[in-house]
C-alpha positions as CSV (number, residue, x, y, z in Angstrom):
1,X,0.0,0.0,0.0
2,X,1.1,3.6,-0.6
3,X,1.1,6.2,2.3
4,X,-2.4,7.4,1.4
5,X,-3.9,3.9,1.5
6,X,-2.1,3.1,4.8
7,X,-3.6,6.2,6.5
8,X,-7.1,5.3,5.2
9,X,-6.7,1.8,6.6
10,X,-5.6,3.1,10.0
11,X,-8.5,5.6,10.1
12,X,-11.0,2.8,9.2
13,X,-9.7,0.6,12.0
14,X,-10.1,3.5,14.5
15,X,-13.7,4.1,13.1
16,X,-14.4,0.4,13.6
17,X,-13.3,0.7,17.2
18,X,-15.6,3.7,17.7
19,X,-18.5,2.0,16.0
20,X,-18.0,-1.1,18.3
21,X,-18.3,1.2,21.3
22,X,-21.3,3.1,20.0
23,X,-23.3,-0.1,19.3
24,X,-21.9,-1.7,22.5
25,X,-20.2,-4.6,20.8
26,X,-17.4,-3.5,23.0
27,X,-17.4,-1.2,25.9
28,X,-15.1,1.7,26.9
29,X,-13.8,-0.3,29.8
30,X,-12.7,-3.0,27.3
31,X,-10.0,-0.6,26.2
32,X,-8.0,-1.4,29.3
33,X,-7.9,-5.1,28.5
34,X,-7.0,-4.5,24.9
35,X,-4.3,-2.0,25.9
36,X,-2.8,-4.6,28.3
37,X,-2.5,-7.1,25.5
38,X,-0.9,-4.5,23.3
39,X,1.5,-3.1,26.0
40,X,2.5,-6.5,27.5
41,X,2.5,-8.8,24.5
42,X,1.9,-7.5,21.0
43,X,3.9,-4.3,21.0
44,X,7.0,-5.7,22.8
45,X,7.0,-8.6,20.3
46,X,6.9,-6.0,17.4
47,X,9.6,-3.9,18.9
48,X,11.9,-6.8,19.8
49,X,11.8,-8.2,16.3
50,X,12.5,-4.7,14.9
51,X,15.5,-4.2,17.1
52,X,16.8,-7.8,16.6
53,X,16.8,-7.5,12.8
54,X,17.8,-3.8,12.7
55,X,21.0,-2.5,11.2
56,X,22.4,-0.8,14.3
57,X,25.6,0.5,12.6
58,X,24.0,4.0,12.8
59,X,23.5,3.8,16.6
60,X,24.8,7.4,17.0
61,X,22.1,8.6,14.6
62,X,19.4,6.7,16.5
63,X,20.6,8.4,19.7
64,X,20.3,11.8,18.0
65,X,16.7,10.9,17.1
66,X,16.0,10.2,20.7
67,X,17.5,13.6,21.7
68,X,15.4,15.4,19.1
69,X,12.3,13.9,20.6
70,X,13.3,15.2,24.0
71,X,14.1,18.6,22.6
72,X,10.8,18.8,20.7
73,X,8.9,17.8,23.8
74,X,10.6,20.4,26.0
75,X,9.9,23.1,23.4
76,X,6.3,22.2,23.2
77,X,6.0,22.0,27.0
78,X,7.5,25.4,27.5
79,X,5.2,27.0,24.9
80,X,2.2,25.4,26.5
81,X,3.3,26.5,30.0
82,X,3.7,30.1,28.8
83,X,0.3,30.0,27.0
84,X,-1.6,28.7,30.1
85,X,0.3,31.0,32.5
86,X,-0.6,34.2,30.6
87,X,-4.2,32.9,30.2
88,X,-4.4,32.6,34.0
89,X,-5.2,28.9,34.2
90,X,-4.9,27.3,37.7
91,X,-1.8,25.2,38.3
92,X,-3.4,21.7,37.9
93,X,-5.0,22.7,34.7
94,X,-1.8,24.3,33.5
95,X,0.2,21.1,34.2
96,X,-2.4,19.0,32.6
97,X,-2.0,21.0,29.4
98,X,1.8,20.9,29.6
99,X,1.8,17.1,30.0
100,X,-0.5,16.7,26.9
101,X,1.7,19.1,25.0
102,X,5.1,17.6,25.9
103,X,4.4,13.8,25.4
104,X,4.0,12.4,21.9
105,X,1.8,9.5,20.9
106,X,4.9,8.2,19.1
107,X,4.3,4.6,20.1
108,X,0.6,3.8,20.0
109,X,-0.1,5.9,16.9
110,X,3.4,6.5,15.6
111,X,4.4,2.8,15.2
112,X,1.5,1.8,13.0
113,X,1.8,4.8,10.8
114,X,5.6,4.6,10.3
115,X,5.5,0.8,9.9
116,X,2.7,0.9,7.4
117,X,4.3,3.7,5.3
118,X,8.0,3.2,5.8
119,X,8.3,-0.5,6.7
120,X,10.5,-2.2,9.4
121,X,13.5,0.1,8.7
122,X,11.4,3.1,9.4
123,X,9.9,1.5,12.5
124,X,13.4,1.2,14.1
125,X,13.7,4.9,13.9
126,X,10.3,5.4,15.3
127,X,11.2,3.2,18.3
128,X,14.2,5.3,19.1
129,X,12.1,8.4,18.8
130,X,9.6,6.8,21.3
131,X,12.4,6.2,23.7
132,X,12.7,9.9,24.0
133,X,8.9,10.0,24.8
134,X,9.5,7.4,27.6
135,X,12.4,9.5,29.0
136,X,10.1,12.6,29.1
137,X,7.4,10.5,30.8
138,X,9.8,9.4,33.5
139,X,11.0,13.0,34.0
140,X,7.4,14.2,34.3
141,X,6.6,11.5,36.8
142,X,9.6,12.4,39.0
143,X,8.7,16.1,38.7
144,X,5.0,15.6,39.7
145,X,6.1,13.2,42.4
146,X,8.2,16.0,43.9
147,X,5.5,18.6,43.3
148,X,2.4,16.7,44.5
149,X,3.8,13.6,46.2
150,X,3.2,9.9,45.2
151,X,4.8,6.5,44.9
152,X,8.2,5.9,43.4
153,X,7.1,2.4,42.8
154,X,4.4,3.6,40.4
155,X,7.0,5.6,38.4
156,X,9.3,2.6,38.1
157,X,6.4,0.3,37.1
158,X,5.0,2.7,34.5
159,X,8.4,3.7,33.0
160,X,11.5,1.8,33.8
161,X,9.7,-1.5,33.7
162,X,7.5,-0.5,30.8
163,X,7.5,-3.6,28.6
164,X,8.1,-1.8,25.2
165,X,11.2,-0.1,26.7
166,X,12.4,-3.5,28.0
167,X,11.8,-4.9,24.5
168,X,14.0,-2.2,23.0
169,X,16.8,-3.0,25.4
170,X,16.6,-6.8,25.0
171,X,16.3,-6.5,21.2
172,X,19.4,-4.4,21.0
173,X,21.3,-6.7,23.3
174,X,20.3,-9.8,21.3
175,X,21.2,-8.0,18.0
176,X,24.6,-6.9,19.2
177,X,25.4,-10.3,20.8
178,X,24.2,-12.1,17.6
179,X,22.1,-14.3,19.9
180,X,20.6,-17.2,17.9
181,X,16.8,-17.5,18.4
182,X,16.1,-20.5,16.3
183,X,12.9,-20.6,14.3
184,X,10.1,-21.2,16.9
185,X,10.7,-18.0,18.9
186,X,10.8,-15.6,15.9
187,X,7.7,-17.3,14.4
188,X,5.8,-16.9,17.7
189,X,6.9,-13.3,18.1
190,X,5.8,-12.6,14.5
191,X,2.3,-13.9,15.1
192,X,2.0,-11.9,18.3
193,X,3.4,-8.7,16.7
194,X,0.8,-9.0,14.0
195,X,-1.9,-8.2,16.5
196,X,-0.3,-4.9,17.6
197,X,-1.5,-2.6,14.9
198,X,-5.2,-3.6,14.6
199,X,-5.6,-3.8,18.4
200,X,-3.9,-0.4,18.9
201,X,-6.3,1.2,16.4
202,X,-9.4,-0.5,17.9
203,X,-8.3,0.7,21.3
204,X,-7.9,4.3,20.0
205,X,-11.4,4.1,18.5
206,X,-12.9,2.8,21.7
207,X,-11.2,5.5,23.8
208,X,-12.4,8.5,21.7
209,X,-14.6,10.6,23.9
210,X,-16.4,13.7,22.7
211,X,-17.5,14.9,26.1
212,X,-15.6,17.9,27.5
213,X,-14.4,19.2,24.1
214,X,-16.7,22.1,24.1
215,X,-15.7,23.3,27.6
216,X,-12.0,23.2,26.8
217,X,-12.1,23.8,23.0
218,X,-9.8,26.9,23.1
219,X,-6.9,25.4,24.9
220,X,-7.4,22.0,23.2
221,X,-7.2,23.8,19.9
222,X,-3.9,25.5,20.9
223,X,-2.4,22.2,21.9
224,X,-3.6,20.5,18.7
225,X,-2.0,23.3,16.5
226,X,1.2,23.0,18.7
227,X,1.4,19.2,18.3
228,X,0.3,18.8,14.7
229,X,1.6,22.0,13.0
230,X,4.2,23.8,15.0
231,X,6.1,20.8,16.3
232,X,6.8,19.2,12.9
233,X,7.8,22.6,11.5
234,X,10.3,23.0,14.3
235,X,11.5,19.4,13.7
236,X,12.0,20.3,10.0
237,X,14.5,22.9,11.0
238,X,16.2,20.7,13.6
239,X,16.7,17.8,11.3
240,X,18.2,20.2,8.8
241,X,20.6,21.5,11.4
242,X,21.8,18.0,12.4
243,X,22.1,17.0,8.7
244,X,19.5,14.2,8.6
245,X,18.5,12.9,5.2
246,X,16.4,10.0,4.0
247,X,14.4,7.9,6.5
248,X,16.1,9.6,9.4
249,X,14.8,12.9,8.4
250,X,11.3,11.7,7.3
251,X,10.5,9.5,10.3
252,X,11.7,12.1,12.8
253,X,9.5,14.8,11.3
254,X,6.5,12.5,11.1
255,X,6.9,11.4,14.7
256,X,7.2,15.0,15.7
257,X,3.8,15.6,14.2
258,X,2.1,12.9,16.4
259,X,-0.8,14.0,18.7
260,X,-0.8,14.1,22.5
261,X,0.1,10.8,24.2
262,X,-2.4,8.7,26.1
263,X,0.2,8.5,28.9
264,X,-0.4,12.2,29.6
265,X,-3.8,11.2,30.9
266,X,-2.2,8.6,33.1
267,X,-0.1,11.4,34.7
268,X,-3.2,13.6,35.0
269,X,-5.1,10.8,36.8
270,X,-2.2,9.8,39.0
271,X,-1.4,13.3,40.3
272,X,-4.9,14.7,40.3
273,X,-4.4,17.2,37.6
274,X,-7.2,18.6,35.4
275,X,-8.3,15.3,33.8
276,X,-10.9,16.9,31.6
277,X,-8.6,19.4,29.9
278,X,-5.9,16.7,29.3
279,X,-8.5,14.3,27.8
280,X,-9.8,17.1,25.6
281,X,-6.3,17.9,24.3
282,X,-5.7,14.2,23.6
283,X,-9.0,13.7,21.8
284,X,-8.9,16.7,19.6
285,X,-5.3,16.3,18.6
286,X,-5.8,12.6,17.9
287,X,-8.9,13.1,15.8
288,X,-7.3,15.8,13.6
289,X,-4.0,14.0,13.4
290,X,-5.4,11.6,10.8
291,X,-5.7,14.6,8.4
292,X,-2.5,16.4,9.5
293,X,-0.3,13.2,9.4
294,X,-1.6,12.4,5.9
295,X,-0.7,15.8,4.7
296,X,2.7,15.8,6.4
297,X,3.7,12.5,4.8
298,X,2.7,13.6,1.4
299,X,4.6,16.9,1.7
300,X,7.9,15.6,3.1
Protein backbone atom coordinates (compact mmCIF):
# COMPACT_ATOMS: atom_id res chain seq x y z
CA UNK A 1 0.00 0.00 0.00
CA UNK A 2 1.07 3.59 -0.57
CA UNK A 3 1.06 6.16 2.25
CA UNK A 4 -2.43 7.41 1.41
CA UNK A 5 -3.92 3.90 1.51
CA UNK A 6 -2.10 3.15 4.77
CA UNK A 7 -3.57 6.20 6.50
CA UNK A 8 -7.06 5.31 5.22
CA UNK A 9 -6.68 1.76 6.58
CA UNK A 10 -5.60 3.12 9.97
CA UNK A 11 -8.51 5.57 10.07
CA UNK A 12 -10.95 2.79 9.18
CA UNK A 13 -9.67 0.61 12.03
CA UNK A 14 -10.13 3.52 14.46
CA UNK A 15 -13.66 4.08 13.13
CA UNK A 16 -14.43 0.36 13.59
CA UNK A 17 -13.34 0.66 17.21
CA UNK A 18 -15.56 3.69 17.71
CA UNK A 19 -18.53 1.97 16.03
CA UNK A 20 -18.04 -1.08 18.25
CA UNK A 21 -18.33 1.22 21.27
CA UNK A 22 -21.34 3.12 19.96
CA UNK A 23 -23.25 -0.11 19.25
CA UNK A 24 -21.95 -1.72 22.47
CA UNK A 25 -20.23 -4.63 20.75
CA UNK A 26 -17.37 -3.54 22.96
CA UNK A 27 -17.43 -1.18 25.92
CA UNK A 28 -15.13 1.70 26.85
CA UNK A 29 -13.76 -0.32 29.77
CA UNK A 30 -12.68 -3.05 27.31
CA UNK A 31 -9.99 -0.58 26.20
CA UNK A 32 -8.01 -1.42 29.34
CA UNK A 33 -7.93 -5.12 28.48
CA UNK A 34 -6.97 -4.47 24.86
CA UNK A 35 -4.27 -2.00 25.94
CA UNK A 36 -2.80 -4.57 28.33
CA UNK A 37 -2.54 -7.13 25.52
CA UNK A 38 -0.88 -4.49 23.32
CA UNK A 39 1.51 -3.14 25.95
CA UNK A 40 2.52 -6.45 27.54
CA UNK A 41 2.46 -8.82 24.55
CA UNK A 42 1.91 -7.48 21.03
CA UNK A 43 3.94 -4.26 21.04
CA UNK A 44 6.98 -5.75 22.85
CA UNK A 45 7.01 -8.56 20.27
CA UNK A 46 6.89 -6.04 17.43
CA UNK A 47 9.64 -3.89 18.95
CA UNK A 48 11.91 -6.81 19.85
CA UNK A 49 11.80 -8.18 16.31
CA UNK A 50 12.46 -4.73 14.86
CA UNK A 51 15.48 -4.22 17.11
CA UNK A 52 16.77 -7.76 16.62
CA UNK A 53 16.77 -7.49 12.82
CA UNK A 54 17.80 -3.82 12.65
CA UNK A 55 21.05 -2.53 11.24
CA UNK A 56 22.44 -0.81 14.32
CA UNK A 57 25.57 0.50 12.64
CA UNK A 58 24.00 3.98 12.79
CA UNK A 59 23.50 3.82 16.55
CA UNK A 60 24.78 7.38 17.01
CA UNK A 61 22.13 8.63 14.59
CA UNK A 62 19.43 6.73 16.46
CA UNK A 63 20.59 8.36 19.68
CA UNK A 64 20.28 11.76 18.00
CA UNK A 65 16.68 10.90 17.06
CA UNK A 66 15.97 10.25 20.74
CA UNK A 67 17.53 13.59 21.70
CA UNK A 68 15.45 15.39 19.07
CA UNK A 69 12.28 13.90 20.57
CA UNK A 70 13.27 15.17 24.02
CA UNK A 71 14.09 18.60 22.59
CA UNK A 72 10.78 18.81 20.72
CA UNK A 73 8.86 17.76 23.82
CA UNK A 74 10.57 20.37 25.99
CA UNK A 75 9.94 23.14 23.44
CA UNK A 76 6.26 22.21 23.18
CA UNK A 77 5.95 21.97 26.96
CA UNK A 78 7.51 25.41 27.50
CA UNK A 79 5.23 27.00 24.89
CA UNK A 80 2.19 25.38 26.52
CA UNK A 81 3.27 26.53 29.97
CA UNK A 82 3.67 30.13 28.78
CA UNK A 83 0.28 30.03 27.02
CA UNK A 84 -1.60 28.71 30.06
CA UNK A 85 0.31 30.97 32.46
CA UNK A 86 -0.60 34.16 30.63
CA UNK A 87 -4.17 32.88 30.21
CA UNK A 88 -4.36 32.58 33.99
CA UNK A 89 -5.21 28.90 34.23
CA UNK A 90 -4.90 27.29 37.69
CA UNK A 91 -1.80 25.20 38.33
CA UNK A 92 -3.36 21.75 37.92
CA UNK A 93 -5.04 22.75 34.66
CA UNK A 94 -1.78 24.29 33.46
CA UNK A 95 0.23 21.14 34.18
CA UNK A 96 -2.43 18.95 32.58
CA UNK A 97 -2.04 21.00 29.38
CA UNK A 98 1.77 20.95 29.62
CA UNK A 99 1.80 17.14 29.98
CA UNK A 100 -0.47 16.75 26.94
CA UNK A 101 1.74 19.15 24.97
CA UNK A 102 5.07 17.56 25.92
CA UNK A 103 4.38 13.85 25.43
CA UNK A 104 3.99 12.40 21.93
CA UNK A 105 1.79 9.49 20.89
CA UNK A 106 4.90 8.25 19.09
CA UNK A 107 4.25 4.63 20.06
CA UNK A 108 0.56 3.78 19.96
CA UNK A 109 -0.08 5.85 16.85
CA UNK A 110 3.44 6.49 15.58
CA UNK A 111 4.41 2.82 15.23
CA UNK A 112 1.47 1.77 13.03
CA UNK A 113 1.79 4.83 10.80
CA UNK A 114 5.56 4.55 10.34
CA UNK A 115 5.52 0.76 9.93
CA UNK A 116 2.70 0.93 7.41
CA UNK A 117 4.26 3.69 5.33
CA UNK A 118 8.03 3.19 5.75
CA UNK A 119 8.32 -0.48 6.73
CA UNK A 120 10.48 -2.17 9.36
CA UNK A 121 13.47 0.08 8.66
CA UNK A 122 11.37 3.14 9.44
CA UNK A 123 9.94 1.46 12.54
CA UNK A 124 13.42 1.17 14.06
CA UNK A 125 13.75 4.94 13.90
CA UNK A 126 10.26 5.39 15.33
CA UNK A 127 11.18 3.17 18.26
CA UNK A 128 14.21 5.30 19.10
CA UNK A 129 12.08 8.44 18.84
CA UNK A 130 9.62 6.84 21.26
CA UNK A 131 12.45 6.16 23.70
CA UNK A 132 12.67 9.94 24.00
CA UNK A 133 8.95 10.04 24.84
CA UNK A 134 9.53 7.44 27.56
CA UNK A 135 12.35 9.53 29.04
CA UNK A 136 10.06 12.58 29.05
CA UNK A 137 7.36 10.51 30.79
CA UNK A 138 9.80 9.36 33.46
CA UNK A 139 11.00 12.95 33.98
CA UNK A 140 7.44 14.22 34.31
CA UNK A 141 6.61 11.45 36.76
CA UNK A 142 9.55 12.39 38.98
CA UNK A 143 8.69 16.10 38.70
CA UNK A 144 5.04 15.58 39.68
CA UNK A 145 6.15 13.19 42.41
CA UNK A 146 8.23 15.99 43.94
CA UNK A 147 5.51 18.60 43.32
CA UNK A 148 2.44 16.69 44.48
CA UNK A 149 3.77 13.56 46.20
CA UNK A 150 3.19 9.95 45.22
CA UNK A 151 4.80 6.55 44.94
CA UNK A 152 8.23 5.92 43.42
CA UNK A 153 7.09 2.35 42.76
CA UNK A 154 4.40 3.65 40.42
CA UNK A 155 6.99 5.61 38.42
CA UNK A 156 9.25 2.55 38.14
CA UNK A 157 6.36 0.30 37.12
CA UNK A 158 5.03 2.71 34.47
CA UNK A 159 8.36 3.73 32.98
CA UNK A 160 11.55 1.83 33.82
CA UNK A 161 9.70 -1.51 33.73
CA UNK A 162 7.54 -0.46 30.76
CA UNK A 163 7.48 -3.64 28.56
CA UNK A 164 8.06 -1.83 25.21
CA UNK A 165 11.15 -0.15 26.69
CA UNK A 166 12.43 -3.49 27.97
CA UNK A 167 11.80 -4.92 24.49
CA UNK A 168 14.04 -2.20 23.01
CA UNK A 169 16.85 -3.04 25.44
CA UNK A 170 16.57 -6.82 25.01
CA UNK A 171 16.27 -6.54 21.23
CA UNK A 172 19.38 -4.37 20.98
CA UNK A 173 21.35 -6.71 23.26
CA UNK A 174 20.27 -9.78 21.28
CA UNK A 175 21.19 -8.01 18.04
CA UNK A 176 24.63 -6.87 19.16
CA UNK A 177 25.39 -10.25 20.77
CA UNK A 178 24.20 -12.09 17.63
CA UNK A 179 22.05 -14.26 19.89
CA UNK A 180 20.56 -17.18 17.93
CA UNK A 181 16.78 -17.47 18.41
CA UNK A 182 16.11 -20.52 16.28
CA UNK A 183 12.89 -20.65 14.27
CA UNK A 184 10.12 -21.16 16.86
CA UNK A 185 10.71 -17.96 18.88
CA UNK A 186 10.79 -15.60 15.86
CA UNK A 187 7.69 -17.27 14.40
CA UNK A 188 5.82 -16.90 17.70
CA UNK A 189 6.85 -13.26 18.05
CA UNK A 190 5.83 -12.58 14.45
CA UNK A 191 2.32 -13.92 15.10
CA UNK A 192 2.02 -11.91 18.32
CA UNK A 193 3.36 -8.72 16.74
CA UNK A 194 0.76 -9.01 13.97
CA UNK A 195 -1.92 -8.23 16.54
CA UNK A 196 -0.30 -4.95 17.59
CA UNK A 197 -1.51 -2.55 14.89
CA UNK A 198 -5.19 -3.58 14.64
CA UNK A 199 -5.56 -3.78 18.43
CA UNK A 200 -3.92 -0.38 18.91
CA UNK A 201 -6.28 1.19 16.39
CA UNK A 202 -9.36 -0.49 17.88
CA UNK A 203 -8.32 0.71 21.34
CA UNK A 204 -7.92 4.25 20.02
CA UNK A 205 -11.42 4.10 18.51
CA UNK A 206 -12.89 2.77 21.74
CA UNK A 207 -11.22 5.51 23.80
CA UNK A 208 -12.41 8.46 21.70
CA UNK A 209 -14.64 10.63 23.89
CA UNK A 210 -16.44 13.75 22.66
CA UNK A 211 -17.52 14.94 26.11
CA UNK A 212 -15.58 17.90 27.48
CA UNK A 213 -14.35 19.17 24.11
CA UNK A 214 -16.73 22.15 24.09
CA UNK A 215 -15.68 23.28 27.58
CA UNK A 216 -11.95 23.23 26.76
CA UNK A 217 -12.09 23.77 23.00
CA UNK A 218 -9.85 26.87 23.08
CA UNK A 219 -6.90 25.37 24.93
CA UNK A 220 -7.36 21.98 23.20
CA UNK A 221 -7.17 23.78 19.85
CA UNK A 222 -3.94 25.47 20.92
CA UNK A 223 -2.38 22.15 21.92
CA UNK A 224 -3.59 20.54 18.67
CA UNK A 225 -1.98 23.26 16.54
CA UNK A 226 1.16 23.04 18.67
CA UNK A 227 1.44 19.25 18.27
CA UNK A 228 0.28 18.82 14.68
CA UNK A 229 1.61 21.96 12.99
CA UNK A 230 4.23 23.84 15.01
CA UNK A 231 6.11 20.79 16.32
CA UNK A 232 6.78 19.18 12.89
CA UNK A 233 7.77 22.59 11.49
CA UNK A 234 10.35 23.01 14.25
CA UNK A 235 11.48 19.42 13.67
CA UNK A 236 11.96 20.26 10.00
CA UNK A 237 14.45 22.94 11.02
CA UNK A 238 16.17 20.72 13.62
CA UNK A 239 16.73 17.76 11.27
CA UNK A 240 18.25 20.17 8.77
CA UNK A 241 20.64 21.52 11.40
CA UNK A 242 21.83 18.03 12.37
CA UNK A 243 22.14 16.98 8.72
CA UNK A 244 19.50 14.25 8.63
CA UNK A 245 18.47 12.88 5.23
CA UNK A 246 16.35 10.01 3.95
CA UNK A 247 14.39 7.94 6.47
CA UNK A 248 16.14 9.55 9.44
CA UNK A 249 14.77 12.93 8.38
CA UNK A 250 11.33 11.75 7.29
CA UNK A 251 10.48 9.53 10.26
CA UNK A 252 11.71 12.11 12.78
CA UNK A 253 9.47 14.79 11.27
CA UNK A 254 6.46 12.46 11.07
CA UNK A 255 6.92 11.38 14.70
CA UNK A 256 7.24 15.02 15.74
CA UNK A 257 3.78 15.56 14.23
CA UNK A 258 2.07 12.95 16.42
CA UNK A 259 -0.78 14.01 18.73
CA UNK A 260 -0.78 14.10 22.54
CA UNK A 261 0.12 10.82 24.22
CA UNK A 262 -2.42 8.71 26.10
CA UNK A 263 0.19 8.48 28.87
CA UNK A 264 -0.35 12.17 29.65
CA UNK A 265 -3.83 11.20 30.85
CA UNK A 266 -2.24 8.60 33.14
CA UNK A 267 -0.14 11.39 34.66
CA UNK A 268 -3.21 13.60 35.05
CA UNK A 269 -5.11 10.83 36.83
CA UNK A 270 -2.19 9.79 39.04
CA UNK A 271 -1.39 13.32 40.26
CA UNK A 272 -4.95 14.71 40.34
CA UNK A 273 -4.38 17.22 37.55
CA UNK A 274 -7.24 18.57 35.41
CA UNK A 275 -8.27 15.31 33.76
CA UNK A 276 -10.94 16.90 31.55
CA UNK A 277 -8.58 19.38 29.91
CA UNK A 278 -5.94 16.69 29.32
CA UNK A 279 -8.54 14.34 27.81
CA UNK A 280 -9.84 17.15 25.58
CA UNK A 281 -6.32 17.86 24.28
CA UNK A 282 -5.73 14.17 23.58
CA UNK A 283 -9.03 13.68 21.79
CA UNK A 284 -8.92 16.75 19.55
CA UNK A 285 -5.26 16.31 18.58
CA UNK A 286 -5.79 12.59 17.91
CA UNK A 287 -8.94 13.11 15.83
CA UNK A 288 -7.35 15.81 13.65
CA UNK A 289 -4.00 14.02 13.40
CA UNK A 290 -5.45 11.64 10.81
CA UNK A 291 -5.69 14.60 8.44
CA UNK A 292 -2.46 16.35 9.46
CA UNK A 293 -0.28 13.22 9.37
CA UNK A 294 -1.56 12.36 5.89
CA UNK A 295 -0.70 15.85 4.66
CA UNK A 296 2.66 15.76 6.44
CA UNK A 297 3.69 12.46 4.85
CA UNK A 298 2.65 13.64 1.40
CA UNK A 299 4.59 16.92 1.75
CA UNK A 300 7.87 15.62 3.12
